[in-house]
C-alpha positions in Angstrom: 132.0 258.4 46.1 134.8 259.7 48.2 134.1 257.1 50.9 134.6 254.2 48.5 138.0 252.4 48.5 140.2 253.4 45.6 140.6 251.2 42.6 136.9 250.5 41.9 136.9 253.0 39.0 139.1 250.4 37.2 136.6 248.0 35.5 138.9 245.0 35.6 139.7 245.4 39.3 136.0 246.0 40.2 134.9 242.9 38.4 137.7 240.8 39.9 136.7 242.0 43.4 133.0 241.3 42.6 133.8 237.8 41.5 135.8 237.2 44.7 132.7 238.1 46.7 133.8 241.5 47.9 130.8 243.2 49.4 132.3 246.6 49.0 132.6 246.1 45.2 129.0 245.1 45.1 128.1 248.1 47.1 129.9 250.3 44.6 127.9 248.8 41.7 124.7 249.1 43.7 125.2 252.8 44.2 126.2 253.3 40.6 123.0 251.8 39.1 120.3 252.1 41.8 119.1 255.7 41.2 118.8 255.3 37.4 117.1 251.9 37.7 114.6 253.2 40.2 113.7 256.1 37.8 113.4 253.6 34.9 111.3 251.2 36.8 109.0 253.8 38.2 108.4 255.2 34.7 107.1 251.7 33.8 104.9 250.9 36.9 104.2 254.3 38.4 104.7 252.9 41.9 107.7 254.3 43.7 107.8 251.8 46.6 107.4 248.8 44.4 110.0 250.2 42.0 112.6 250.4 44.8 111.8 246.8 45.8 112.1 245.5 42.3 115.4 247.3 41.7 116.8 246.0 45.0 115.9 242.4 44.1 117.3 242.8 40.6 120.6 244.2 41.9 120.9 241.4 44.5 120.8 239.0 41.5 124.1 240.6 40.4 125.6 239.5 43.7 124.2 236.0 43.3 125.5 235.8 39.7 128.8 237.7 40.5 130.9 235.2 38.5 128.8 235.5 35.3 129.7 239.0 34.3 132.6 239.8 31.9 132.1 243.6 31.8 130.2 246.5 33.3 128.2 246.7 30.0 127.0 243.1 30.6 126.0 244.0 34.2 124.2 247.1 32.9 122.3 245.1 30.2 121.4 242.4 32.7 120.0 245.0 35.2 117.9 246.9 32.7 116.5 243.8 31.1 115.8 242.1 34.4 114.2 245.3 35.8 112.0 245.6 32.7 110.9 242.0 33.0 110.1 242.3 36.7 108.2 245.5 36.0 106.1 243.7 33.4 105.4 240.9 35.9 104.4 243.4 38.5 101.9 245.1 36.1 100.4 241.7 35.1 100.0 240.8 38.8 98.3 244.1 39.6 96.0 243.6 36.6 95.0 240.1 37.8 94.5 241.4 41.3 92.3 244.2 40.0 90.3 241.8 37.8 89.8 239.4 40.8 88.6 242.3 43.0 86.2 243.5 40.3 84.9 240.0 39.7 84.3 239.5 43.5 82.5 242.8 43.7 80.3 242.0 40.7 79.7 238.5 42.1 78.4 239.9 45.4 76.2 242.3 43.6 74.7 239.9 41.1 74.5 236.7 43.1 70.9 235.7 43.7 71.8 233.1 46.3 72.1 234.9 49.6 74.0 232.0 51.3 76.9 232.3 48.8 76.9 236.1 49.3 77.0 235.6 53.1 80.0 233.2 52.8 81.9 235.7 50.7 81.0 238.5 53.1 82.1 236.4 56.1 85.5 235.6 54.5 86.1 239.4 53.9 85.2 240.2 57.5 87.5 237.4 58.7 90.4 238.9 56.7 89.7 242.3 58.3 89.5 240.8 61.8 92.8 238.9 61.3 94.7 242.1 60.2 93.2 244.1 63.1 94.5 241.5 65.5 98.0 242.1 64.1 98.0 245.8 64.8 100.0 247.4 67.6 98.3 246.8 71.0 96.6 250.1 71.7 95.9 250.8 68.1 94.4 247.4 67.6 92.3 247.7 70.7 90.8 251.0 69.6 90.0 249.7 66.0 88.4 246.6 67.6 86.2 248.8 69.8 85.2 250.9 66.8 84.7 248.0 64.4 83.6 245.0 66.5 81.9 246.6 69.5 80.5 249.6 67.5 81.6 252.1 70.2 81.8 255.8 69.5 85.2 257.6 69.9 84.1 259.4 73.1 82.9 256.2 74.6 86.2 254.6 73.9 88.1 257.6 75.4 86.0 257.3 78.6 86.5 253.6 79.0 90.2 253.7 78.3 90.7 256.9 80.3 92.4 258.7 77.3 91.8 261.8 75.3 89.3 261.5 72.4 92.1 263.0 70.2 94.2 259.9 71.1 91.4 257.7 69.9 91.2 259.5 66.6 95.0 259.5 66.2 95.2 255.7 66.9 92.2 255.2 64.5 94.1 257.0 61.7 97.3 255.0 62.5 95.4 251.8 62.3 93.7 252.7 59.0 97.1 253.7 57.6 98.5 250.3 58.5 95.5 248.3 57.3 95.5 250.1 54.0 98.9 248.5 53.2 97.8 245.1 54.3 94.2 244.7 53.0 93.2 244.3 49.4 91.5 247.4 47.8 87.9 246.1 48.0 88.3 244.7 51.5 89.8 248.0 52.8 87.0 250.0 51.1 84.5 247.8 53.0 86.2 248.5 56.3 86.3 252.2 55.7 82.6 252.3 54.8 81.9 250.5 58.0 84.0 252.8 60.1 82.5 255.9 58.6 79.0 254.7 59.2 79.8 253.8 62.8 82.0 256.7 63.7 
């Protein structure tokens, strides 16, 4: 912490600076608690990226409520309680999402009415198409040619006058991006389609 302004080790001074809206005081608190809170949160939800986001949001609440804290102990208690609550909310949300995807999958398997099944399938395909359109230009073009035009990698390379290795690299880049944007069941459907048509 050698790069921090002196005086923040004094609790009363640190809290007074935080209450006055001093961003450096908040930064000092952020750095003090962030690593431990990330470890704590990740132990609860087993998702490192989500844990970091939860902790950042929780710490930002200290900045928003900077006049409410009387001691570092009260800040620490607030941070751990808030992080735990946010973690429980995250787990509940993930469980609901998984349940919804499972119900959708079972519905499409068990549904006797083909029209309803086609509607669901069409909505899934539309979600995939929307996210493909949001990909970087060359990456999106190649995924479209694979997915919508059902072209082989070598055919795409010939048409775009690029190496077939570039096609594969852009395909993997696109898949990596889509994996973060599509729900699990929808992404699995896309991967199945790409494997069959590759």
